[in-house]
C-alpha positions in Angstrom: 0.0 0.0 0.0 1.4 3.4 -1.0 2.0 5.8 1.8 0.6 9.2 1.2 2.2 11.9 3.3 1.2 15.5 4.1 2.7 18.0 1.7 4.7 19.8 4.4 6.1 16.5 5.8 7.2 15.4 2.4 8.7 18.7 1.6 10.8 18.6 4.8 11.9 15.0 4.0 13.2 16.3 0.6 15.0 19.2 2.3 16.5 16.9 5.0 17.8 14.6 2.3 19.2 17.4 0.2 20.9 19.0 3.3 22.6 15.7 4.1 23.7 15.1 0.5 25.0 18.7 0.0 27.0 18.1 3.1 28.5 14.9 1.8 28.9 15.6 -2.0 28.5 19.4 -2.3 25.7 21.2 -4.1 27.3 20.8 -7.5 28.1 17.1 -6.9 24.5 16.2 -5.9 22.0 15.4 -8.6 18.3 15.4 -8.4 18.5 11.6 -8.9 20.5 11.4 -5.7 17.8 13.2 -3.8 15.1 11.0 -5.4 16.8 7.8 -4.4 17.5 9.0 -0.8 13.9 10.0 -0.2 12.4 7.2 -2.2 10.0 9.3 -4.3 9.2 9.7 -8.0 10.5 12.7 -10.0 7.0 14.1 -10.3 6.7 14.3 -6.5 10.0 16.2 -6.2 8.9 18.7 -8.9 5.5 19.1 -7.2 7.3 20.7 -4.3 10.4 22.2 -5.9 11.0 23.4 -9.5 14.7 22.6 -9.5 17.8 21.8 -7.4 18.4 25.5 -7.1 14.9 25.9 -5.7 15.7 23.3 -3.0 18.9 25.2 -2.2 16.9 28.4 -1.7 14.5 26.6 0.6 17.4 25.3 2.6 18.8 28.8 2.9 15.4 30.0 4.1 15.4 27.3 6.7 18.9 28.4 7.9 17.7 32.0 8.0 14.7 31.1 10.2 17.2 29.5 12.6 19.7 32.4 12.5 17.3 35.3 12.5 14.7 33.9 15.0 17.1 34.2 17.9 18.5 37.5 16.7 15.0 39.0 16.5 14.1 37.7 20.0 17.2 39.4 21.5 16.7 42.6 19.5 13.2 42.9 20.8 14.2 42.5 24.5 14.5 46.1 25.7 15.6 44.9 29.2 19.0 44.3 27.6 21.1 47.4 27.3 21.5 48.7 23.7 25.2 48.0 23.2 25.0 44.5 24.8 22.0 43.8 22.6 23.9 44.7 19.5 26.6 42.2 20.5 24.2 39.5 21.5 22.2 39.9 18.3 25.3 39.5 16.2 26.4 36.5 18.2 22.9 34.9 17.7 23.7 34.8 14.0 26.5 32.2 14.5 25.0 29.3 12.7 27.7 26.9 13.9 26.6 27.1 17.6 24.9 23.9 18.5 23.0 21.2 16.6 24.1 20.4 13.1 25.2 24.0 12.5 28.9 23.2 12.4 28.3 20.7 9.6 26.1 23.2 7.8 28.8 25.9 7.8 31.5 23.4 6.9 29.7 22.3 3.7 28.6 25.8 2.9 32.3 26.8 2.8 33.3 24.0 0.4 34.3 25.3 -3.0 31.6 23.3 -4.7 29.0 25.1 -2.6 30.1 28.6 -3.6 26.7 29.6 -4.9 25.1 28.5 -1.6 27.7 30.4 0.3 27.0 33.6 -1.7 23.3 33.3 -1.2 23.7 32.9 2.5 25.7 36.1 2.7 23.1 38.0 0.7 20.3 36.7 3.0 22.3 37.7 6.1 22.8 41.2 4.8 19.1 41.6 3.9 17.8 40.0 7.1 20.2 41.3 9.8 20.6 44.9 8.7 17.0 45.9 9.6 17.2 44.1 13.0 20.4 45.9 14.0 19.1 49.2 12.6 16.2 49.3 15.0 18.6 48.8 18.0 20.8 51.6 16.7 17.8 53.9 16.4 17.0 53.1 20.0 20.6 53.9 20.9 20.2 57.3 19.0 17.1 58.0 21.2 19.2 57.3 24.3 22.0 59.5 23.2 24.5 56.6 22.8 24.8 57.0 19.0 24.6 59.9 16.7 24.3 59.2 13.0 21.8 60.2 10.2 22.5 56.8 8.5 21.7 54.0 10.9 20.6 51.5 8.2 23.6 52.3 6.0 26.0 52.0 8.9 24.8 48.6 9.8 24.8 47.4 6.2 28.4 48.4 5.8 29.4 46.8 9.1 27.7 43.5 8.2 29.2 43.4 4.7 32.6 44.0 6.1 32.3 41.6 9.0 30.8 38.8 6.8 33.7 39.2 4.3 36.8 40.0 6.3 36.0 37.7 9.3 35.1 34.8 7.0 38.2 32.6 6.8 37.0 31.3 3.5 37.5 34.8 2.0 40.4 36.3 4.0 42.8 33.8 5.6 44.3 35.5 8.7 46.6 34.7 11.6 45.3 35.3 15.1 47.3 38.5 15.3 46.0 39.8 12.0 42.4 39.0 13.0 42.8 40.8 16.3 44.2 43.9 14.5 41.2 43.9 12.2 38.8 43.5 15.1 40.2 46.5 16.8 40.1 48.5 13.6 36.5 47.3 12.9 35.3 48.4 16.4 37.1 51.7 16.2 35.6 52.6 12.8 32.1 51.3 13.9 32.2 53.7 16.8 33.0 56.5 14.5 30.3 55.6 12.0 27.7 55.4 14.8 29.0 58.5 16.5 29.5 56.5 19.7 31.7 57.4 22.6 35.3 56.1 21.9 35.7 52.7 23.6 32.0 52.2 24.2 31.8 49.3 21.8 35.0 47.6 22.9 32.8 44.9 24.6 32.5 43.5 21.0 35.9 42.0 21.7 34.2 39.4 23.8 32.3 38.2 20.8 35.5 37.3 19.1 37.2 36.1 22.2 34.3 33.8 23.0 32.3 33.1 26.1 31.9 36.1 28.3 29.6 38.2 26.1 26.8 35.8 27.0 26.6 36.9 30.5 23.1 38.5 30.4 20.3 36.1 31.4 
């Protein structure tokens, strides 16, 4: 007897299979036949849910975004957390490799054969994160912590820089070089935001790991 599954359940099965296969073989190395065999479905069923392999990749990226941006939005909305700490914690929440299968996800996104997927993730992060951080910056402006007529553009530039320079796949660095760029990044971010010199130095904890998560 043929098992008929709910559309959403079947769609998630396809995504789970594709996620695993992309991790093992890369996006370019995975065929739709590979996905069909792993899920055990007919080609027509696959194309009922997804138009192409690229469509599957876009759906996976959307799934990653929900995971990354959900926690970021929750922190950003919590006004009990001070503005500067909220900026730090919001950015930290975007770390896909913290917990669960995130480490494997990031590992296969960074493979050369997954370059397109990597590029799309970066574009999604810029589009999704910039408005979240902009609202926190606007709150900081109201509190007199920041002074800039361009909160959105400041955050957009910061995210683009951080996602490029602090991505080892794009710019290989020694620990010393990374620390120097972190210091420069913080210093210039303070200037862009019109913040008091040194007020964002807590961002160092984000790169050092651990202590920036102190707020409960």
